[in-house]
C-alpha positions, 0 to 999 in steps of 0.5 A: 695692391692698392688700398681701394682693392683691399677695402673691396676684398674686405667688404666681399669677405664681410658680405659672405660672412653675413650671408653664411651667418644668416643661412645658419640662423635660418637653418636653426630656425627651420630645424627648431620649427620642424622639431616643434611640429614633430613634437606637436604631431607626437602629442596628438598621436598620444592623445588619440591612443588614449582616446582623448578628443581635442574639443577646444582651443589647443595650441601646442606651439604656443610659448609660455611667458617669462617669470617676472618679479613684482613688488608693491609700488605705493606711489602708483597705488596712490595714483590709481586710488586717486583716479577714482576717488577724486584725490586720495590721502593714505593712512597705514592700517598695519599688516600691509594695508593702506586706506585711501580717502578721497572726495568720492569714497574710500579704498583699502589696498593690501600688499598682496594686491587685494583691494576694496573700493567704496564710492560715496558719490556718482562720479563714476557712471555706467556707460552703454556698454558695461564691459567697456566701462569695466575695461576702462575702470581697469585701466584707471586702476593700473591694469589691463583687462579685455572687455571681450572676456568680461562677465556681465550680469545686469537688470533694471536696477543694478549691474555687475561686471567681472574682468580678469587682469592680464599681463602681456595679453595673457590672463592672470588667473588669480587677479580679477575685479568685480565692479558693482553698479547700483542704478548707473553709478559705481558703488563698489570695486573689489578684487586683486590687482597685479603688482608693479613689474620690478625687473626683467623676466626669466624664460620658462622651460616647460613647453605645452606638450610637456605640461599636457603630459604632466597633467594627464599623468596627474589624472592617472595618478588620481584614478581619473580618466578624461576623454576630452581636452577642452583647452590649453593656454598660457596664463599667469598666476600672481604669488606674493607676500603681505609686504608686496614682494613676489612673482608673476609665474607663467603657467599652462591652463589645461582644461579637460572634461574631468577638471582644470589643471594648472602646470607651472611653466617654470618647474613643471609642477601643479599649481594651486590657486 
């Protein structure tokens, strides 16, 4: 047998092998989706048996985010302050706090992500859309936040815009920023910003149905009975120390007519913020 025929036979074998592997992957994917659908249907049946109506957005097939290590990045922090303060020099205040002073004002940033920024000039103005202005300022502070989800309060002399920080499109429940405008100029920005992602994340193991059952068990334990499931969504919470080392932890936010419960997508335990 000549070498050309041998090569053709090898090529055919490889193609058949690839086809078999692709079929195996497809079967596993189909089985996984079927299993998830079965779990979703089972969960909905349990809710119906308990007399709990689904009245809000609930996606039992949603995937939680990964648990992500974070840490304070002093250089990034200084750059964020400089964008609003027209340049900034830092002064260590102790206890994990650094004060930044620039031409346009002062800011204090802490290792936990909390900060206060006071503007002393009119360099930052309120645009026609307060929510869009807030989202733009979030980006200048090194965060992302959806203008569509902004909370705006405005009258003839002032405006307040509150935005929640996000990671990979999911809200970080204990990281939000309040921008206060007097007239049309920014006066104050106060809140908490997520720290710098310091490494790759690890997958969470607790799915939506498991988290929901855990939340309902907690309500039962506390002698509370809910009749409505008003929402279930994957979110994050920031947990870090004063030095600026911590984790973005994925959680499930489960909203009922009784109360909202957060369940860790890592441990399955309730989370308090």
